[in-house]
C-alpha positions in Angstrom: 140.8 100.1 56.2 140.8 97.1 58.9 142.4 99.5 60.9 139.3 101.9 60.8 137.1 99.0 61.9 139.2 98.1 65.0 139.9 102.2 66.1 135.1 102.0 65.4 135.3 99.3 67.6 137.8 100.5 70.2 135.4 103.4 70.2 132.6 101.8 71.0 134.0 99.4 73.4 135.5 102.6 75.4 131.6 104.3 75.4 130.1 101.3 76.4 133.0 101.1 79.9 131.0 104.7 80.8 130.7 104.6 84.8 127.3 103.7 85.5 127.3 105.8 88.8 128.5 109.1 87.0 130.8 111.9 88.5 128.6 112.2 91.5 128.8 108.8 93.5 127.0 110.3 97.0 124.3 107.4 98.2 122.3 107.8 101.8 121.8 104.6 103.1 118.3 104.7 105.7 117.6 102.0 107.6 117.1 101.3 111.4 118.7 97.6 110.8 122.6 98.0 112.1 123.5 94.7 110.5 121.9 94.9 107.1 122.6 98.6 106.7 126.3 98.1 107.5 126.3 95.0 104.9 124.7 97.3 102.4 127.2 100.1 103.1 130.2 98.0 102.2 128.6 96.4 99.5 127.7 99.7 97.8 131.5 101.0 98.6 132.9 98.1 96.7 130.5 99.5 94.0 131.9 102.7 93.8 129.4 104.7 96.1 130.5 107.4 98.5 128.7 106.0 101.4 126.8 107.9 104.2 124.2 106.2 106.1 121.8 106.7 108.9 119.8 104.6 111.3 116.5 107.0 111.7 114.3 109.6 110.0 115.5 112.5 112.1 118.9 111.0 111.0 118.0 110.5 107.3 116.1 114.1 107.5 119.3 116.1 108.6 121.9 114.0 106.2 119.7 114.9 103.2 119.8 118.7 104.5 123.4 118.9 104.9 124.7 117.3 101.8 121.7 116.0 99.6 122.6 112.6 97.9 122.8 112.0 94.2 121.7 108.5 95.0 119.4 107.0 98.2 118.0 104.0 99.8 115.7 104.3 102.3 113.0 101.7 104.2 110.4 102.5 104.9 109.3 101.6 108.0 112.0 103.1 110.9 112.4 103.2 114.4 110.9 106.8 114.5 108.9 107.0 111.2 107.9 106.6 108.1 110.8 106.4 105.4 108.2 108.9 103.3 109.4 111.7 105.3 113.2 111.5 104.0 112.2 111.0 100.5 110.1 114.3 100.9 113.2 116.2 103.0 115.2 114.7 100.1 113.1 115.8 97.4 112.7 119.6 99.3 116.9 119.8 98.6 117.4 118.1 95.3 115.0 116.6 92.9 117.3 114.6 90.6 118.4 112.1 93.4 117.5 108.7 92.3 115.7 106.9 95.2 115.0 103.2 95.8 112.7 102.2 98.9 113.2 99.2 100.6 109.9 97.4 102.1 108.9 94.8 104.1 106.3 93.6 106.5 103.7 94.2 103.6 104.4 97.6 102.7 103.6 97.2 99.3 101.0 99.9 99.4 103.3 102.2 100.8 106.3 101.5 97.9 103.9 102.4 95.2 102.9 105.9 97.2 106.7 106.5 97.9 107.2 105.6 94.1 104.7 108.3 93.4 106.4 110.9 95.4 109.8 110.4 93.3 110.9 107.5 94.1 112.7 105.2 91.3 111.3 101.7 91.9 111.1 99.6 95.0 112.4 96.1 96.5 111.1 93.9 99.1 114.1 93.2 101.8 116.1 91.5 101.9 117.3 92.9 99.0 120.4 91.7 97.2 123.1 94.2 96.9 123.0 93.5 92.9 119.3 94.6 92.9 119.7 97.8 94.8 122.9 98.9 92.7 120.4 98.0 89.7 117.9 99.6 90.6 119.9 102.6 91.7 121.6 102.8 88.2 118.8 102.4 86.0 118.4 104.9 83.5 114.8 106.5 82.6 113.2 104.3 80.0 115.3 101.1 81.3 113.2 98.1 82.0 114.1 96.4 84.9 114.7 92.6 84.3 112.3 89.9 85.5 113.4 88.7 88.6 115.0 85.3 88.8 112.8 84.1 92.1 109.6 85.7 92.0 107.5 86.0 94.8 105.7 82.5 95.5 101.4 82.8 95.8 102.3 82.4 99.5 104.1 85.3 99.5 101.8 87.5 97.8 98.9 85.7 99.6 100.9 87.4 103.1 101.7 90.6 101.3 98.1 91.0 101.2 97.1 90.1 104.7 99.8 92.2 105.7 98.9 95.6 103.9 95.5 94.9 105.2 96.6 94.2 108.3 98.5 97.4 108.1 95.6 99.6 106.8 93.8 98.4 109.7 96.5 100.2 112.1 97.5 96.5 113.5 94.1 95.5 114.5 93.8 92.3 114.3 89.6 91.9 114.9 89.1 94.3 111.9 92.0 92.9 109.8 89.8 89.4 110.4 86.5 90.9 109.7 87.9 92.1 106.3 89.7 89.3 105.0 86.7 87.0 106.2 88.9 85.4 108.0 89.1 83.6 112.0 90.6 85.7 113.9 92.9 82.9 115.2 93.7 81.8 111.8 94.9 85.4 111.1 96.8 85.0 114.5 98.7 82.3 113.3 99.8 83.6 109.9 100.7 87.0 111.8 103.3 85.2 114.2 104.7 83.3 111.1 107.6 84.9 109.3 107.3 85.7 105.7 107.2 82.8 103.3 109.9 82.8 100.4 
């Protein structure tokens, strides 16, 4: 009887050790921040992915057409356009790709649009490699753990200001008017780095 229990435990253990990535390990990372892109690519390779990188919308679209990846990490703001174009190109060639969007500069509203287009999740930059891995390998119905360090109230305020600034097409005067804020105060906020 004890032998049966050991076999059951062994069987259970073996099934829990299933590779979270799966047989198709292809990952496309699209980001125009070269050092960040290379760091994230190395970190994802050590976690078992077969990584391709792209530093522009055009390169990301070309690589997604050539070999549509099973996984993708796409920055929304790229030098030659919007990461949403890369997401659309991936979806045209493969509908089961697990896509995670990286966002910064107050692009949370755009990140929500990306999720509606089929992205699995979005993460604020600079994203931790473990957070990216967990977001990529989450399964349908899984709930992400609450972050250990959620955004501070100052960061939430900054994100809101950045979102309105983007919606006003980076017009400082119009943004200040909509936020009911003095123009110089807004300029000082925009000149500072994002609070943590």
